PDB file of N, CA, C and O in Angstrom, chain B, residues numbered from 101:
ATOM      1  N   MET B 101      16.163 -19.980   9.776  1.00  0.00           N
ATOM      2  CA  MET B 101      16.086 -19.477   8.338  1.00  0.00           C
ATOM      3  C   MET B 101      14.710 -19.949   7.490  1.00  0.00           C
ATOM      4  O   MET B 101      14.426 -21.147   7.534  1.00  0.00           O
ATOM      5  N   LEU B 102      14.118 -19.323   6.961  1.00  0.00           N
ATOM      6  CA  LEU B 102      13.027 -19.811   6.328  1.00  0.00           C
ATOM      7  C   LEU B 102      13.297 -20.842   5.521  1.00  0.00           C
ATOM      8  O   LEU B 102      14.442 -20.792   5.074  1.00  0.00           O
ATOM      9  N   GLU B 103      12.579 -21.878   5.126  1.00  0.00           N
ATOM     10  CA  GLU B 103      12.779 -22.957   4.166  1.00  0.00           C
ATOM     11  C   GLU B 103      12.159 -22.638   2.881  1.00  0.00           C
ATOM     12  O   GLU B 103      11.021 -22.168   2.875  1.00  0.00           O
ATOM     13  N   GLY B 104      12.767 -22.840   1.834  1.00  0.00           N
ATOM     14  CA  GLY B 104      12.402 -22.493   0.703  1.00  0.00           C
ATOM     15  C   GLY B 104      13.099 -20.863   0.056  1.00  0.00           C
ATOM     16  O   GLY B 104      13.069 -20.474  -1.112  1.00  0.00           O
ATOM     17  N   ILE B 105      13.605 -20.257   1.091  1.00  0.00           N
ATOM     18  CA  ILE B 105      14.427 -18.988   0.262  1.00  0.00           C
ATOM     19  C   ILE B 105      16.056 -19.395   0.149  1.00  0.00           C
ATOM     20  O   ILE B 105      16.614 -20.153   0.943  1.00  0.00           O
ATOM     21  N   ALA B 106      16.609 -18.840  -0.820  1.00  0.00           N
ATOM     22  CA  ALA B 106      17.848 -19.055  -1.222  1.00  0.00           C
ATOM     23  C   ALA B 106      18.575 -18.359  -0.323  1.00  0.00           C
ATOM     24  O   ALA B 106      18.205 -17.187  -0.256  1.00  0.00           O
ATOM     25  N   PRO B 107      19.584 -18.673   0.483  1.00  0.00           N
ATOM     26  CA  PRO B 107      20.286 -17.737   1.492  1.00  0.00           C
ATOM     27  C   PRO B 107      20.683 -16.454   1.053  1.00  0.00           C
ATOM     28  O   PRO B 107      20.692 -15.455   1.771  1.00  0.00           O
ATOM     29  N   LYS B 108      21.103 -16.507  -0.471  1.00  0.00           N
ATOM     30  CA  LYS B 108      21.506 -15.102  -0.969  1.00  0.00           C
ATOM     31  C   LYS B 108      20.415 -13.986  -0.908  1.00  0.00           C
ATOM     32  O   LYS B 108      20.677 -12.797  -0.723  1.00  0.00           O
ATOM     33  N   ARG B 109      19.128 -14.514  -1.089  1.00  0.00           N
ATOM     34  CA  ARG B 109      17.844 -13.670  -1.124  1.00  0.00           C
ATOM     35  C   ARG B 109      17.250 -13.451   0.028  1.00  0.00           C
ATOM     36  O   ARG B 109      16.134 -12.932   0.006  1.00  0.00           O
ATOM     37  N   TYR B 110      17.809 -13.766   1.170  1.00  0.00           N
ATOM     38  CA  TYR B 110      17.055 -13.698   2.462  1.00  0.00           C
ATOM     39  C   TYR B 110      17.375 -11.962   2.837  1.00  0.00           C
ATOM     40  O   TYR B 110      16.536 -11.507   3.614  1.00  0.00           O
ATOM     41  N   ASP B 111      18.330 -11.078   2.445  1.00  0.00           N
ATOM     42  CA  ASP B 111      18.377  -9.852   2.745  1.00  0.00           C
ATOM     43  C   ASP B 111      17.215  -9.094   2.035  1.00  0.00           C
ATOM     44  O   ASP B 111      16.647  -8.178   2.629  1.00  0.00           O
ATOM     45  N   ASN B 112      16.827  -9.483   0.685  1.00  0.00           N
ATOM     46  CA  ASN B 112      15.889  -8.779   0.012  1.00  0.00           C
ATOM     47  C   ASN B 112      14.489  -9.042   0.375  1.00  0.00           C
ATOM     48  O   ASN B 112      13.578  -8.214   0.381  1.00  0.00           O
ATOM     49  N   TYR B 113      14.410 -10.473   0.721  1.00  0.00           N
ATOM     50  CA  TYR B 113      13.127 -10.834   1.297  1.00  0.00           C
ATOM     51  C   TYR B 113      12.541 -10.122   2.571  1.00  0.00           C
ATOM     52  O   TYR B 113      11.408  -9.677   2.754  1.00  0.00           O
ATOM     53  N   PHE B 114      13.909 -10.146   3.601  1.00  0.00           N
ATOM     54  CA  PHE B 114      13.337  -9.400   4.973  1.00  0.00           C
ATOM     55  C   PHE B 114      13.322  -8.086   4.778  1.00  0.00           C
ATOM     56  O   PHE B 114      12.608  -7.425   5.532  1.00  0.00           O
ATOM     57  N   LEU B 115      14.029  -7.460   3.825  1.00  0.00           N
ATOM     58  CA  LEU B 115      13.777  -6.273   3.611  1.00  0.00           C
ATOM     59  C   LEU B 115      12.266  -5.823   2.842  1.00  0.00           C
ATOM     60  O   LEU B 115      11.780  -4.722   3.100  1.00  0.00           O
ATOM     61  N   ALA B 116      11.689  -6.623   2.035  1.00  0.00           N
ATOM     62  CA  ALA B 116      10.549  -6.653   1.436  1.00  0.00           C
ATOM     63  C   ALA B 116       9.466  -6.628   2.616  1.00  0.00           C
ATOM     64  O   ALA B 116       8.560  -5.804   2.737  1.00  0.00           O
ATOM     65  N   LYS B 117       9.731  -7.625   3.397  1.00  0.00           N
ATOM     66  CA  LYS B 117       8.889  -8.102   4.464  1.00  0.00           C
ATOM     67  C   LYS B 117       8.776  -6.694   5.255  1.00  0.00           C
ATOM     68  O   LYS B 117       7.708  -6.252   5.679  1.00  0.00           O
ATOM     69  N   SER B 118      10.002  -6.067   5.390  1.00  0.00           N
ATOM     70  CA  SER B 118       9.640  -4.796   6.605  1.00  0.00           C
ATOM     71  C   SER B 118       8.840  -3.710   6.004  1.00  0.00           C
ATOM     72  O   SER B 118       8.082  -3.002   6.666  1.00  0.00           O
ATOM     73  N   TYR B 119       9.096  -3.557   4.280  1.00  0.00           N
ATOM     74  CA  TYR B 119       8.366  -2.850   3.679  1.00  0.00           C
ATOM     75  C   TYR B 119       6.850  -2.934   3.838  1.00  0.00           C
ATOM     76  O   TYR B 119       6.108  -1.967   4.011  1.00  0.00           O
ATOM     77  N   PHE B 120       6.475  -4.263   3.755  1.00  0.00           N
ATOM     78  CA  PHE B 120       4.898  -4.683   3.647  1.00  0.00           C
ATOM     79  C   PHE B 120       4.625  -4.407   5.250  1.00  0.00           C
ATOM     80  O   PHE B 120       3.487  -4.063   5.569  1.00  0.00           O
ATOM     81  N   ASP B 121       5.526  -4.533   6.154  1.00  0.00           N
ATOM     82  CA  ASP B 121       4.959  -4.369   7.686  1.00  0.00           C
ATOM     83  C   ASP B 121       4.345  -2.990   7.568  1.00  0.00           C
ATOM     84  O   ASP B 121       3.116  -2.909   7.588  1.00  0.00           O
ATOM     85  N   VAL B 122       4.921  -2.137   7.473  1.00  0.00           N
ATOM     86  CA  VAL B 122       4.807  -0.389   7.368  1.00  0.00           C
ATOM     87  C   VAL B 122       4.188  -0.036   6.228  1.00  0.00           C
ATOM     88  O   VAL B 122       4.108   1.133   5.849  1.00  0.00           O
ATOM     89  N   ARG B 123       3.610  -1.243   5.479  1.00  0.00           N
ATOM     90  CA  ARG B 123       2.342  -0.790   4.446  1.00  0.00           C
ATOM     91  C   ARG B 123       3.039   0.081   2.990  1.00  0.00           C
ATOM     92  O   ARG B 123       2.445   1.004   2.432  1.00  0.00           O
ATOM     93  N   GLU B 124       4.191  -0.370   2.626  1.00  0.00           N
ATOM     94  CA  GLU B 124       4.948   0.014   1.540  1.00  0.00           C
ATOM     95  C   GLU B 124       4.879  -0.882   0.826  1.00  0.00           C
ATOM     96  O   GLU B 124       5.839  -1.647   0.731  1.00  0.00           O
ATOM     97  N   TYR B 125       3.696  -1.082   0.076  1.00  0.00           N
ATOM     98  CA  TYR B 125       3.522  -2.474  -0.729  1.00  0.00           C
ATOM     99  C   TYR B 125       4.061  -2.385  -2.110  1.00  0.00           C
ATOM    100  O   TYR B 125       4.222  -3.479  -2.651  1.00  0.00           O
ATOM    101  N   ASP B 126       4.339  -1.461  -2.721  1.00  0.00           N
ATOM    102  CA  ASP B 126       4.839  -1.365  -3.954  1.00  0.00           C
ATOM    103  C   ASP B 126       6.242  -1.616  -3.873  1.00  0.00           C
ATOM    104  O   ASP B 126       6.738  -2.341  -4.735  1.00  0.00           O
ATOM    105  N   ARG B 127       7.065  -1.063  -2.845  1.00  0.00           N
ATOM    106  CA  ARG B 127       8.231  -1.469  -2.652  1.00  0.00           C
ATOM    107  C   ARG B 127       8.394  -3.119  -2.163  1.00  0.00           C
ATOM    108  O   ARG B 127       9.158  -3.871  -2.768  1.00  0.00           O
ATOM    109  N   ALA B 128       7.842  -3.423  -1.373  1.00  0.00           N
ATOM    110  CA  ALA B 128       7.704  -4.874  -0.868  1.00  0.00           C
ATOM    111  C   ALA B 128       7.810  -5.707  -2.273  1.00  0.00           C
ATOM    112  O   ALA B 128       8.747  -6.495  -2.407  1.00  0.00           O
ATOM    113  N   ALA B 129       6.841  -5.531  -3.328  1.00  0.00           N
ATOM    114  CA  ALA B 129       6.592  -6.208  -4.286  1.00  0.00           C
ATOM    115  C   ALA B 129       7.667  -6.198  -5.479  1.00  0.00           C
ATOM    116  O   ALA B 129       7.874  -7.135  -6.249  1.00  0.00           O
ATOM    117  N   HIS B 130       8.417  -4.741  -5.477  1.00  0.00           N
ATOM    118  CA  HIS B 130       9.438  -4.582  -6.209  1.00  0.00           C
ATOM    119  C   HIS B 130      10.583  -5.467  -6.096  1.00  0.00           C
ATOM    120  O   HIS B 130      11.114  -5.950  -7.096  1.00  0.00           O
ATOM    121  N   LEU B 131      11.068  -5.747  -4.655  1.00  0.00           N
ATOM    122  CA  LEU B 131      12.148  -6.381  -3.991  1.00  0.00           C
ATOM    123  C   LEU B 131      11.936  -7.880  -4.379  1.00  0.00           C
ATOM    124  O   LEU B 131      12.962  -8.453  -4.744  1.00  0.00           O
ATOM    125  N   VAL B 132      10.936  -8.520  -4.366  1.00  0.00           N
ATOM    126  CA  VAL B 132      10.890  -9.861  -4.350  1.00  0.00           C
ATOM    127  C   VAL B 132       9.996 -10.089  -5.737  1.00  0.00           C
ATOM    128  O   VAL B 132       9.009 -10.823  -5.685  1.00  0.00           O
ATOM    129  N   ARG B 133      10.288  -9.589  -6.683  1.00  0.00           N
ATOM    130  CA  ARG B 133       9.765  -9.596  -7.862  1.00  0.00           C
ATOM    131  C   ARG B 133      10.132 -10.672  -8.870  1.00  0.00           C
ATOM    132  O   ARG B 133       9.353 -11.053  -9.743  1.00  0.00           O
ATOM    133  N   ASN B 134      11.512 -11.195  -8.679  1.00  0.00           N
ATOM    134  CA  ASN B 134      12.102 -12.249  -9.373  1.00  0.00           C
ATOM    135  C   ASN B 134      12.408 -13.459  -8.477  1.00  0.00           C
ATOM    136  O   ASN B 134      13.189 -14.364  -8.773  1.00  0.00           O
ATOM    137  N   GLY B 135      11.677 -13.359  -7.317  1.00  0.00           N
ATOM    138  CA  GLY B 135      11.826 -14.677  -6.302  1.00  0.00           C
ATOM    139  C   GLY B 135      11.337 -16.300  -7.087  1.00  0.00           C
ATOM    140  O   GLY B 135      10.178 -16.536  -7.427  1.00  0.00           O
ATOM    141  N   ASN B 136      12.025 -16.880  -7.190  1.00  0.00           N
ATOM    142  CA  ASN B 136      11.762 -18.283  -7.568  1.00  0.00           C
ATOM    143  C   ASN B 136      11.089 -18.969  -6.573  1.00  0.00           C
ATOM    144  O   ASN B 136      10.101 -19.545  -7.028  1.00  0.00           O
ATOM    145  N   SER B 137      11.271 -19.140  -5.255  1.00  0.00           N
ATOM    146  CA  SER B 137      10.621 -19.844  -4.357  1.00  0.00           C
ATOM    147  C   SER B 137       9.254 -19.231  -3.856  1.00  0.00           C
ATOM    148  O   SER B 137       8.940 -18.074  -4.133  1.00  0.00           O
ATOM    149  N   LEU B 138       8.411 -20.122  -3.057  1.00  0.00           N
ATOM    150  CA  LEU B 138       7.023 -19.674  -3.075  1.00  0.00           C
ATOM    151  C   LEU B 138       6.761 -18.539  -2.188  1.00  0.00           C
ATOM    152  O   LEU B 138       6.066 -17.566  -2.480  1.00  0.00           O
ATOM    153  N   VAL B 139       7.494 -18.780  -0.863  1.00  0.00           N
ATOM    154  CA  VAL B 139       7.250 -17.626   0.047  1.00  0.00           C
ATOM    155  C   VAL B 139       7.388 -16.093  -0.661  1.00  0.00           C
ATOM    156  O   VAL B 139       6.493 -15.249  -0.622  1.00  0.00           O
ATOM    157  N   PRO B 140       8.805 -15.901  -1.369  1.00  0.00           N
ATOM    158  CA  PRO B 140       8.835 -14.443  -1.682  1.00  0.00           C
ATOM    159  C   PRO B 140       7.592 -14.568  -3.156  1.00  0.00           C
ATOM    160  O   PRO B 140       6.792 -13.633  -3.112  1.00  0.00           O
ATOM    161  N   ARG B 141       7.443 -15.182  -3.917  1.00  0.00           N
ATOM    162  CA  ARG B 141       6.584 -15.113  -4.938  1.00  0.00           C
ATOM    163  C   ARG B 141       4.920 -14.708  -4.081  1.00  0.00           C
ATOM    164  O   ARG B 141       4.139 -13.923  -4.618  1.00  0.00           O
ATOM    165  N   PHE B 142       4.653 -15.267  -2.957  1.00  0.00           N
ATOM    166  CA  PHE B 142       3.361 -15.079  -2.588  1.00  0.00           C
ATOM    167  C   PHE B 142       3.508 -13.555  -1.761  1.00  0.00           C
ATOM    168  O   PHE B 142       2.487 -12.903  -1.539  1.00  0.00           O
ATOM    169  N   LEU B 143       4.676 -13.122  -1.390  1.00  0.00           N
ATOM    170  CA  LEU B 143       4.838 -12.021  -0.841  1.00  0.00           C
ATOM    171  C   LEU B 143       4.567 -10.978  -2.183  1.00  0.00           C
ATOM    172  O   LEU B 143       3.827  -9.995  -2.171  1.00  0.00           O
ATOM    173  N   HIS B 144       5.183 -11.356  -3.059  1.00  0.00           N
ATOM    174  CA  HIS B 144       5.043 -10.191  -4.495  1.00  0.00           C
ATOM    175  C   HIS B 144       3.530 -10.224  -4.850  1.00  0.00           C
ATOM    176  O   HIS B 144       2.987  -9.156  -5.129  1.00  0.00           O
ATOM    177  N   PHE B 145       2.969 -11.130  -4.857  1.00  0.00           N
ATOM    178  CA  PHE B 145       1.863 -11.165  -5.396  1.00  0.00           C
ATOM    179  C   PHE B 145       0.563 -10.523  -4.454  1.00  0.00           C
ATOM    180  O   PHE B 145      -0.474 -10.013  -4.879  1.00  0.00           O
ATOM    181  N   TYR B 146       0.939 -10.705  -3.210  1.00  0.00           N
ATOM    182  CA  TYR B 146       0.083 -10.513  -2.099  1.00  0.00           C
ATOM    183  C   TYR B 146       0.265  -8.751  -2.022  1.00  0.00           C
ATOM    184  O   TYR B 146      -0.705  -8.043  -2.293  1.00  0.00           O
ATOM    185  N   ALA B 147       1.541  -8.170  -1.645  1.00  0.00           N
ATOM    186  CA  ALA B 147       2.095  -6.865  -1.701  1.00  0.00           C
ATOM    187  C   ALA B 147       1.448  -6.274  -3.237  1.00  0.00           C
ATOM    188  O   ALA B 147       0.995  -5.130  -3.219  1.00  0.00           O
ATOM    189  N   THR B 148       1.416  -6.903  -4.298  1.00  0.00           N
ATOM    190  CA  THR B 148       0.716  -6.290  -5.229  1.00  0.00           C
ATOM    191  C   THR B 148      -0.608  -5.880  -5.524  1.00  0.00           C
ATOM    192  O   THR B 148      -1.022  -4.913  -6.163  1.00  0.00           O
ATOM    193  N   TYR B 149      -1.247  -6.886  -4.884  1.00  0.00           N
ATOM    194  CA  TYR B 149      -2.516  -6.816  -4.580  1.00  0.00           C
ATOM    195  C   TYR B 149      -2.815  -5.803  -3.474  1.00  0.00           C
ATOM    196  O   TYR B 149      -3.536  -4.884  -3.863  1.00  0.00           O
ATOM    197  N   MET B 150      -2.439  -5.741  -2.185  1.00  0.00           N
ATOM    198  CA  MET B 150      -2.629  -4.957  -1.583  1.00  0.00           C
ATOM    199  C   MET B 150      -2.041  -3.409  -1.849  1.00  0.00           C
ATOM    200  O   MET B 150      -2.640  -2.516  -1.251  1.00  0.00           O
ATOM    201  N   ALA B 151      -0.997  -3.054  -2.637  1.00  0.00           N
ATOM    202  CA  ALA B 151      -0.691  -1.946  -3.200  1.00  0.00           C
ATOM    203  C   ALA B 151      -1.882  -1.482  -4.255  1.00  0.00           C
ATOM    204  O   ALA B 151      -1.849  -0.272  -4.480  1.00  0.00           O
ATOM    205  N   VAL B 152      -2.831  -2.143  -4.883  1.00  0.00           N
ATOM    206  CA  VAL B 152      -3.782  -1.845  -5.540  1.00  0.00           C
ATOM    207  C   VAL B 152      -4.964  -1.495  -4.972  1.00  0.00           C
ATOM    208  O   VAL B 152      -5.779  -0.778  -5.552  1.00  0.00           O
ATOM    209  N   GLU B 153      -5.120  -1.935  -3.904  1.00  0.00           N
ATOM    210  CA  GLU B 153      -6.388  -1.995  -2.821  1.00  0.00           C
ATOM    211  C   GLU B 153      -5.871  -0.497  -2.263  1.00  0.00           C
ATOM    212  O   GLU B 153      -6.651   0.449  -2.372  1.00  0.00           O
ATOM    213  N   LYS B 154      -4.640  -0.310  -1.709  1.00  0.00           N
ATOM    214  CA  LYS B 154      -4.480   0.977  -0.915  1.00  0.00           C
ATOM    215  C   LYS B 154      -4.754   2.112  -2.043  1.00  0.00           C
ATOM    216  O   LYS B 154      -5.321   3.142  -1.678  1.00  0.00           O
ATOM    217  N   ARG B 155      -4.455   1.993  -3.101  1.00  0.00           N
ATOM    218  CA  ARG B 155      -4.395   2.993  -4.165  1.00  0.00           C
ATOM    219  C   ARG B 155      -5.833   3.346  -4.556  1.00  0.00           C
ATOM    220  O   ARG B 155      -6.208   4.500  -4.763  1.00  0.00           O
ATOM    221  N   GLN B 156      -6.711   2.113  -4.650  1.00  0.00           N
ATOM    222  CA  GLN B 156      -8.070   2.374  -4.736  1.00  0.00           C
ATOM    223  C   GLN B 156      -8.785   3.186  -3.638  1.00  0.00           C
ATOM    224  O   GLN B 156      -9.523   4.109  -3.984  1.00  0.00           O
ATOM    225  N   LEU B 157      -8.622   2.919  -2.434  1.00  0.00           N
ATOM    226  CA  LEU B 157      -9.186   3.526  -1.289  1.00  0.00           C
ATOM    227  C   LEU B 157      -8.518   4.799  -0.931  1.00  0.00           C
ATOM    228  O   LEU B 157      -9.181   5.688  -0.396  1.00  0.00           O
ATOM    229  N   ASP B 158      -7.167   4.969  -1.204  1.00  0.00           N
ATOM    230  CA  ASP B 158      -6.869   6.438  -1.530  1.00  0.00           C
ATOM    231  C   ASP B 158      -7.631   7.235  -2.373  1.00  0.00           C
ATOM    232  O   ASP B 158      -8.183   8.225  -1.894  1.00  0.00           O
ATOM    233  N   SER B 159      -7.759   6.951  -3.622  1.00  0.00           N
ATOM    234  CA  SER B 159      -8.335   7.503  -4.564  1.00  0.00           C
ATOM    235  C   SER B 159      -9.958   7.767  -4.444  1.00  0.00           C
ATOM    236  O   SER B 159     -10.592   8.658  -5.009  1.00  0.00           O
ATOM    237  N   ASN B 160     -10.467   6.731  -3.539  1.00  0.00           N
ATOM    238  CA  ASN B 160     -12.137   7.075  -3.113  1.00  0.00           C
ATOM    239  C   ASN B 160     -12.043   7.993  -2.145  1.00  0.00           C
ATOM    240  O   ASN B 160     -12.867   8.907  -2.178  1.00  0.00           O
ATOM    241  N   THR B 161     -11.096   7.977  -1.133  1.00  0.00           N
ATOM    242  CA  THR B 161     -10.954   8.908  -0.042  1.00  0.00           C
ATOM    243  C   THR B 161     -10.897  10.159  -0.701  1.00  0.00           C
ATOM    244  O   THR B 161     -11.645  11.055  -0.311  1.00  0.00           O
ATOM    245  N   ASP B 162      -9.958  10.391  -1.836  1.00  0.00           N
ATOM    246  CA  ASP B 162      -9.673  11.921  -2.250  1.00  0.00           C
ATOM    247  C   ASP B 162     -11.178  12.330  -2.811  1.00  0.00           C
ATOM    248  O   ASP B 162     -11.746  13.382  -2.516  1.00  0.00           O
ATOM    249  N   GLN B 163     -11.730  11.271  -3.700  1.00  0.00           N
ATOM    250  CA  GLN B 163     -13.165  11.625  -4.312  1.00  0.00           C
ATOM    251  C   GLN B 163     -14.061  11.857  -3.543  1.00  0.00           C
ATOM    252  O   GLN B 163     -15.037  12.260  -4.176  1.00  0.00           O
ATOM    253  N   SER B 164     -14.271  11.805  -2.317  1.00  0.00           N
ATOM    254  CA  SER B 164     -15.207  11.904  -1.824  1.00  0.00           C
ATOM    255  C   SER B 164     -14.884  13.187  -0.745  1.00  0.00           C
ATOM    256  O   SER B 164     -15.809  13.741  -0.151  1.00  0.00           O
ATOM    257  N   ASN B 165     -13.711  13.519  -0.597  1.00  0.00           N
ATOM    258  CA  ASN B 165     -13.352  14.820  -0.173  1.00  0.00           C
ATOM    259  C   ASN B 165     -13.242  16.129  -1.191  1.00  0.00           C
ATOM    260  O   ASN B 165     -12.710  17.188  -0.856  1.00  0.00           O
ATOM    261  N   LEU B 166     -13.851  15.870  -2.525  1.00  0.00           N
ATOM    262  CA  LEU B 166     -14.318  17.060  -3.306  1.00  0.00           C
ATOM    263  C   LEU B 166     -15.758  17.453  -3.448  1.00  0.00           C
ATOM    264  O   LEU B 166     -16.706  16.693  -3.248  1.00  0.00           O
ATOM    265  N   ASN B 167     -15.839  18.768  -3.826  1.00  0.00           N
ATOM    266  CA  ASN B 167     -17.233  18.999  -4.129  1.00  0.00           C
ATOM    267  C   ASN B 167     -17.526  18.944  -5.609  1.00  0.00           C
ATOM    268  O   ASN B 167     -16.734  18.409  -6.385  1.00  0.00           O
ATOM    269  N   ASP B 168     -18.602  19.465  -5.984  1.00  0.00           N
ATOM    270  CA  ASP B 168     -19.046  19.527  -7.411  1.00  0.00           C
ATOM    271  C   ASP B 168     -17.954  20.240  -8.273  1.00  0.00           C
ATOM    272  O   ASP B 168     -17.545  19.752  -9.327  1.00  0.00           O
ATOM    273  N   SER B 169     -17.543  21.333  -7.800  1.00  0.00           N
ATOM    274  CA  SER B 169     -16.830  22.606  -8.534  1.00  0.00           C
ATOM    275  C   SER B 169     -15.401  21.776  -8.476  1.00  0.00           C
ATOM    276  O   SER B 169     -14.709  22.043  -9.458  1.00  0.00           O
ATOM    277  N   GLY B 170     -14.907  21.011  -7.736  1.00  0.00           N
ATOM    278  CA  GLY B 170     -13.676  20.260  -8.051  1.00  0.00           C
ATOM    279  C   GLY B 170     -12.797  20.653  -6.785  1.00  0.00           C
ATOM    280  O   GLY B 170     -11.637  20.245  -6.722  1.00  0.00           O
ATOM    281  N   LEU B 171     -13.414  21.553  -5.636  1.00  0.00           N
ATOM    282  CA  LEU B 171     -12.559  22.144  -4.851  1.00  0.00           C
ATOM    283  C   LEU B 171     -12.940  21.158  -3.481  1.00  0.00           C
ATOM    284  O   LEU B 171     -14.086  20.733  -3.332  1.00  0.00           O
ATOM    285  N   PHE B 172     -12.100  20.926  -2.740  1.00  0.00           N
ATOM    286  CA  PHE B 172     -12.066  20.453  -1.193  1.00  0.00           C
ATOM    287  C   PHE B 172     -12.920  20.906  -0.541  1.00  0.00           C
ATOM    288  O   PHE B 172     -13.028  22.128  -0.441  1.00  0.00           O
ATOM    289  N   LYS B 173     -13.752  20.067   0.076  1.00  0.00           N
ATOM    290  CA  LYS B 173     -14.892  20.579   1.067  1.00  0.00           C
ATOM    291  C   LYS B 173     -14.371  21.181   2.333  1.00  0.00           C
ATOM    292  O   LYS B 173     -13.564  20.627   3.078  1.00  0.00           O
ATOM    293  N   ASP B 174     -14.865  22.283   2.502  1.00  0.00           N
ATOM    294  CA  ASP B 174     -14.426  22.830   3.967  1.00  0.00           C
ATOM    295  C   ASP B 174     -15.087  22.097   5.116  1.00  0.00           C
ATOM    296  O   ASP B 174     -16.300  22.308   5.100  1.00  0.00           O
ATOM    297  N   GLN B 175     -14.770  21.442   5.937  1.00  0.00           N
ATOM    298  CA  GLN B 175     -15.099  20.748   7.210  1.00  0.00           C
ATOM    299  C   GLN B 175     -14.963  21.359   8.353  1.00  0.00           C
ATOM    300  O   GLN B 175     -14.014  22.128   8.508  1.00  0.00           O
ATOM    301  N   GLU B 176     -15.932  21.120   9.420  1.00  0.00           N
ATOM    302  CA  GLU B 176     -15.492  21.470  10.898  1.00  0.00           C
ATOM    303  C   GLU B 176     -14.911  20.184  11.335  1.00  0.00           C
ATOM    304  O   GLU B 176     -15.003  19.102  10.755  1.00  0.00           O
ATOM    305  N   SER B 177     -14.346  20.435  12.354  1.00  0.00           N
ATOM    306  CA  SER B 177     -13.669  19.227  13.202  1.00  0.00           C
ATOM    307  C   SER B 177     -14.550  17.835  13.483  1.00  0.00           C
ATOM    308  O   SER B 177     -14.056  16.708  13.466  1.00  0.00           O
ATOM    309  N   ASP B 178     -15.874  18.121  13.731  1.00  0.00           N
ATOM    310  CA  ASP B 178     -16.777  17.558  13.902  1.00  0.00           C
ATOM    311  C   ASP B 178     -17.502  16.713  12.529  1.00  0.00           C
ATOM    312  O   ASP B 178     -18.415  15.888  12.573  1.00  0.00           O
ATOM    313  N   GLY B 179     -16.839  17.173  11.451  1.00  0.00           N
ATOM    314  CA  GLY B 179     -17.222  16.681  10.257  1.00  0.00           C
ATOM    315  C   GLY B 179     -18.427  17.279   9.581  1.00  0.00           C
ATOM    316  O   GLY B 179     -18.887  16.745   8.572  1.00  0.00           O
ATOM    317  N   SER B 180     -18.989  18.436  10.131  1.00  0.00           N
ATOM    318  CA  SER B 180     -20.024  19.204   9.719  1.00  0.00           C
ATOM    319  C   SER B 180     -19.682  20.067   8.714  1.00  0.00           C
ATOM    320  O   SER B 180     -18.494  20.378   8.796  1.00  0.00           O
ATOM    321  N   PRO B 181     -20.321  20.630   7.696  1.00  0.00           N
ATOM    322  CA  PRO B 181     -20.108  21.519   6.795  1.00  0.00           C
ATOM    323  C   PRO B 181     -19.559  22.833   7.418  1.00  0.00           C
ATOM    324  O   PRO B 181     -20.111  22.969   8.510  1.00  0.00           O
ATOM    325  N   ALA B 182     -18.592  23.982   7.145  1.00  0.00           N
ATOM    326  CA  ALA B 182     -18.133  24.956   7.731  1.00  0.00           C
ATOM    327  C   ALA B 182     -19.004  26.180   6.816  1.00  0.00           C
ATOM    328  O   ALA B 182     -18.987  26.276   5.589  1.00  0.00           O
ATOM    329  N   TRP B 183     -19.633  26.923   7.618  1.00  0.00           N
ATOM    330  CA  TRP B 183     -20.364  27.886   6.718  1.00  0.00           C
ATOM    331  C   TRP B 183     -19.906  29.247   7.182  1.00  0.00           C
ATOM    332  O   TRP B 183     -19.900  29.647   8.346  1.00  0.00           O
ATOM    333  N   ASN B 184     -19.433  30.050   5.850  1.00  0.00           N
ATOM    334  CA  ASN B 184     -18.913  31.447   6.120  1.00  0.00           C
ATOM    335  C   ASN B 184     -20.013  32.733   6.202  1.00  0.00           C
ATOM    336  O   ASN B 184     -20.195  33.474   5.236  1.00  0.00           O
ATOM    337  N   ASP B 185     -20.613  32.869   7.297  1.00  0.00           N
ATOM    338  CA  ASP B 185     -21.623  33.929   7.078  1.00  0.00           C
ATOM    339  C   ASP B 185     -20.920  35.411   6.971  1.00  0.00           C
ATOM    340  O   ASP B 185     -21.614  36.412   6.789  1.00  0.00           O
TER     341      ASP B 185
END
């Protein structure tokens, strides 16, 4: 058992840790949001940080796939633009 985690909070902590491991950062942060000891608090803050980073990366990726008209770019499998002649 981890030191510093109340025995009744183990289930929430380990579920949050599992969510974190599969990159479900918002869910992980939500589960340990009321943690009083250091380990759940750290997980809450770090999961919150990672959730923001993940959203920013997803947003940047989505923006780079849009062309000037707001439509998704058509690309070939090698990354070059597809041309319809």
